[in-house]
BAFI-3210 file (N, C-alpha, C; in Angstrom, 3 decimals, decimal comma, padded with zeros to 6 digits):
// residues 107
n [1|2|3|4|5|6|7|8|9|10|11|12|13|14|15|16|17|18|19|20|21|22|23|24|25|26|27|28|29|30|31|32|33|34|35|36|37|38|39|40|41|42|43|44|45|46|47|48|49|50|51|52|53|54|55|56|57|58|59|60|61|62|63|64|65|66|67|68|69|70|71|72|73|74|75|76|77|78|79|80|81|82|83|84|85|86|87|88|89|90|91|92|93|94|95|96|97|98|99|100|101|102|103|104|105|106|107]
n.u [-031,043|-029,508|-028,152|-026,033|-025,210|-023,723|-021,674|-020,762|-019,492|-017,513|-015,497|-012,871|-011,480|-007,740|-006,813|-008,730|-008,540|-006,181|-006,104|-008,178|-006,833|-004,177|-006,152|-007,114|-004,574|-003,956|-005,470|-005,331|-002,624|-002,973|-004,475|-002,799|-000,745|-002,168|-002,838|-000,558|000,497|-001,127|-000,849|001,410|001,382|-000,073|001,805|003,598|001,754|001,813|004,243|004,368|001,979|003,735|006,116|004,826|004,037|006,363|007,147|005,419|006,028|008,895|008,286|007,386|009,617|011,210|009,758|009,897|012,917|013,267|011,755|013,294|015,866|015,110|014,763|016,744|018,852|017,646|017,816|020,695|021,217|020,032|021,822|023,872|024,015|024,456|026,515|029,365|032,084|031,949|031,852|033,818|035,945|035,109|036,085|038,446|039,671|040,013|038,049|037,120|033,973|032,279|032,506|031,319|028,621|028,241|028,975|029,989|030,812|034,712|036,745]
n.v [124,319|124,139|122,272|123,349|125,505|124,106|123,366|125,396|125,669|123,958|124,104|126,216|129,181|129,456|130,564|130,482|127,740|126,960|128,578|126,544|123,994|124,771|125,591|122,691|121,253|122,538|122,211|119,473|119,296|120,610|119,003|116,362|118,044|118,646|115,712|114,705|116,301|115,878|112,993|113,357|114,479|112,548|110,362|111,608|112,363|109,028|108,898|110,402|109,336|107,019|107,649|108,692|106,608|105,311|106,717|106,838|104,123|104,496|106,121|104,191|102,381|104,099|104,197|102,103|101,245|103,431|102,734|100,155|100,642|102,947|100,336|098,979|100,529|100,753|098,174|098,144|100,219|099,030|096,511|098,009|098,523|096,264|095,276|093,095|093,240|096,078|097,665|096,913|097,869|100,397|100,888|100,580|102,602|102,801|103,006|106,058|108,164|109,787|108,826|106,357|106,741|108,206|106,472|103,282|100,603|099,988|098,129]
n.w [-110,760|-108,553|-109,207|-111,337|-109,204|-107,422|-109,307|-110,305|-107,733|-107,405|-109,427|-108,229|-108,145|-108,362|-106,303|-104,608|-104,208|-103,292|-100,933|-099,481|-099,154|-098,139|-095,815|-094,790|-094,546|-092,389|-090,538|-090,201|-089,108|-087,243|-085,460|-085,315|-083,553|-081,227|-080,833|-080,480|-077,961|-076,444|-075,696|-074,597|-072,157|-070,741|-070,788|-068,518|-066,559|-066,246|-065,263|-062,710|-061,563|-060,994|-059,384|-057,249|-056,120|-055,658|-053,815|-051,705|-050,917|-050,455|-048,113|-046,265|-046,000|-044,775|-042,571|-041,282|-040,702|-039,168|-036,499|-036,030|-035,711|-033,410|-032,197|-031,761|-030,596|-028,022|-027,662|-027,360|-025,276|-023,107|-022,948|-022,397|-020,003|-018,227|-019,598|-018,508|-019,836|-020,563|-018,313|-016,939|-018,280|-018,273|-015,294|-015,329|-016,726|-019,580|-021,460|-022,083|-020,231|-021,779|-024,636|-024,694|-024,279|-026,511|-028,764|-030,768|-029,217|-028,711|-030,483]
ca.u [-030,486|-028,732|-027,123|-025,125|-024,223|-022,286|-021,044|-019,711|-018,523|-016,508|-014,445|-012,554|-010,271|-006,776|-006,431|-009,646|-008,098|-004,944|-006,614|-008,843|-005,826|-003,894|-006,631|-006,982|-003,280|-003,500|-006,348|-004,266|-001,104|-003,481|-005,048|-001,249|-000,499|-003,245|-002,822|001,206|000,146|-002,040|000,264|002,910|000,673|-000,448|003,231|003,754|000,699|001,917|005,491|003,513|001,872|004,668|007,143|004,064|003,754|007,518|007,378|004,761|006,687|010,053|008,471|007,350|010,502|011,948|009,437|010,574|013,862|013,074|011,784|014,023|016,680|014,866|014,381|018,045|019,598|016,888|018,668|021,973|021,002|019,954|022,784|025,178|023,652|024,615|027,880|030,740|033,292|032,000|031,967|035,431|036,590|035,118|036,772|040,228|040,030|040,355|037,282|036,491|032,987|031,416|032,757|030,068|027,028|028,373|029,580|029,996|032,162|035,917|037,176]
ca.v [125,556|123,635|121,876|124,815|126,553|122,927|122,718|126,702|125,823|122,652|125,008|127,177|129,848|129,116|131,272|129,882|125,901|127,103|128,474|125,392|122,902|124,965|125,363|121,039|120,869|123,204|121,199|118,124|119,641|120,951|117,558|115,869|118,544|118,223|114,258|114,607|117,211|114,734|111,492|113,483|114,630|110,893|109,865|112,521|111,600|107,767|108,676|110,664|108,098|106,296|108,551|108,719|105,322|104,906|107,989|105,925|102,756|104,889|106,627|103,008|101,895|104,595|104,170|100,539|101,583|104,199|102,125|099,209|101,762|102,869|098,913|098,251|101,925|100,414|096,719|098,475|100,762|097,454|096,026|098,672|098,404|094,795|094,240|093,081|094,034|097,620|098,009|096,359|098,630|101,957|100,761|100,672|103,724|102,240|104,260|107,695|107,818|110,458|107,621|105,434|107,457|108,746|105,855|102,125|100,056|099,931|096,781]
ca.w [-110,402|-107,401|-110,116|-111,259|-108,106|-106,751|-110,267|-109,969|-106,598|-107,700|-110,035|-107,806|-108,895|-107,924|-104,813|-103,349|-103,672|-102,388|-099,372|-098,886|-099,647|-097,153|-094,232|-094,753|-094,087|-091,166|-089,797|-090,190|-088,741|-085,510|-085,225|-084,877|-082,589|-080,333|-080,338|-079,447|-076,749|-075,181|-075,734|-073,744|-070,681|-070,615|-070,244|-067,553|-065,760|-065,641|-064,295|-062,146|-060,570|-060,938|-058,725|-056,051|-055,325|-055,330|-052,458|-050,480|-050,614|-049,475|-047,089|-045,477|-045,847|-043,892|-041,027|-040,912|-040,494|-038,126|-036,122|-036,508|-035,309|-032,022|-031,245|-031,212|-029,843|-026,843|-027,136|-026,788|-024,009|-022,256|-022,664|-021,851|-017,826|-017,467|-019,543|-017,281|-020,256|-020,523|-017,040|-016,698|-019,503|-017,251|-014,006|-015,553|-017,797|-021,374|-022,212|-021,469|-020,091|-022,876|-025,136|-024,362|-024,617|-027,920|-029,898|-030,070|-028,263|-029,310|-030,741]
c.u [-029,889|-027,545|-025,440|-024,527|-023,590|-021,561|-020,234|-018,694|-017,341|-015,463|-014,242|-011,608|-008,874|-006,291|-007,332|-009,032|-007,096|-005,070|-007,258|-007,684|-004,890|-004,746|-006,807|-005,555|-002,882|-004,077|-005,978|-003,324|-001,412|-003,559|-003,773|-000,783|-000,944|-003,219|-001,332|001,240|-000,213|-001,324|000,904|002,336|000,090|000,871|003,490|002,839|000,787|003,203|004,876|003,172|002,485|005,411|006,043|003,734|005,116|007,766|006,750|005,837|008,094|009,998|008,041|008,446|011,222|011,701|009,668|011,617|014,466|012,891|012,421|015,495|016,542|015,015|016,030|018,815|018,446|017,759|020,120|022,291|020,973|020,608|023,912|025,088|023,880|025,538|028,978|031,713|033,388|032,381|033,453|036,119|036,818|036,022|037,906|040,435|040,140|039,649|036,385|035,002|031,822|031,679|032,151|029,045|027,429|028,339|029,649|030,938|033,495|036,095|038,158]
c.v [124,786|122,620|122,522|125,472|125,369|122,896|123,905|126,768|124,590|123,760|126,240|127,740|129,350|129,266|130,678|128,099|126,342|127,353|126,663|124,334|123,562|125,214|123,643|120,621|121,366|122,538|119,681|118,308|119,934|119,941|116,923|116,510|117,941|116,549|114,355|114,913|116,147|113,511|112,132|114,077|113,254|110,135|110,573|111,934|110,144|107,921|109,709|109,693|107,250|106,740|108,689|107,545|104,948|105,889|107,308|104,607|103,355|105,642|105,359|102,376|102,860|104,325|103,304|100,784|102,260|103,313|100,472|100,038|102,028|101,514|098,848|099,536|101,332|099,228|097,274|098,822|100,371|096,798|096,178|098,575|097,255|094,393|094,384|093,732|095,859|098,212|097,682|097,360|100,104|102,038|101,080|101,979|103,863|102,855|105,247|107,105|108,610|109,512|106,936|105,424|108,200|107,777|104,303|101,777|099,406|098,615|096,344]
c.w [-109,101|-107,993|-110,280|-110,634|-107,380|-107,916|-110,092|-108,925|-106,391|-108,552|-109,272|-107,981|-107,793|-106,341|-103,941|-103,148|-103,316|-100,939|-098,624|-098,706|-098,074|-095,583|-093,601|-093,859|-093,009|-090,272|-089,423|-089,145|-086,952|-084,835|-084,239|-084,020|-081,101|-079,725|-079,614|-077,840|-075,777|-074,791|-074,331|-072,133|-070,322|-070,100|-069,064|-066,395|-065,392|-064,798|-063,483|-060,988|-060,056|-059,542|-057,167|-055,153|-054,874|-054,021|-051,591|-050,173|-049,819|-048,120|-045,982|-044,994|-044,534|-042,431|-040,419|-039,854|-039,275|-037,166|-035,384|-035,241|-033,717|-030,809|-031,001|-030,908|-028,299|-026,373|-026,430|-025,634|-022,885|-022,025|-022,098|-020,280|-017,543|-018,372|-018,755|-018,301|-020,285|-019,220|-016,097|-017,231|-018,565|-016,155|-014,481|-016,111|-018,977|-021,932|-021,046|-021,052|-021,273|-023,753|-025,232|-024,489|-025,756|-028,955|-029,852|-029,312|-028,867|-029,342|-030,563]
res [x|x|x|x|x|x|x|x|x|x|x|x|x|x|x|x|x|x|x|x|x|x|x|x|x|x|x|x|x|x|x|x|x|x|x|x|x|x|x|x|x|x|x|x|x|x|x|x|x|x|x|x|x|x|x|x|x|x|x|x|x|x|x|x|x|x|x|x|x|x|x|x|x|x|x|x|x|x|x|x|x|x|x|x|x|x|x|x|x|x|x|x|x|x|x|x|x|x|x|x|x|x|x|x|x|x|x]
***
């Protein structure tokens, strides 16, 4: 009895056979689509990780440059207090006082 049942299942009418083929093609296409979607998500995750590392690195660089700027500003302020050329120029009115405080020395 089981031999006859399996033999009758293997010979499907035309419409049923087309349905089976269509379902198989659809299943394969869905697998391909899911795989492609997973690969795209993985690529985006890698890009995100890379950008995060770059962001961390840039923030560290900003911190270092900010510290350097503060240090150099302090060095300049200390130098302006004792610079004979600056005092001489101020005494002769060559550099207005507000320019000294707001910008670099003239050349």
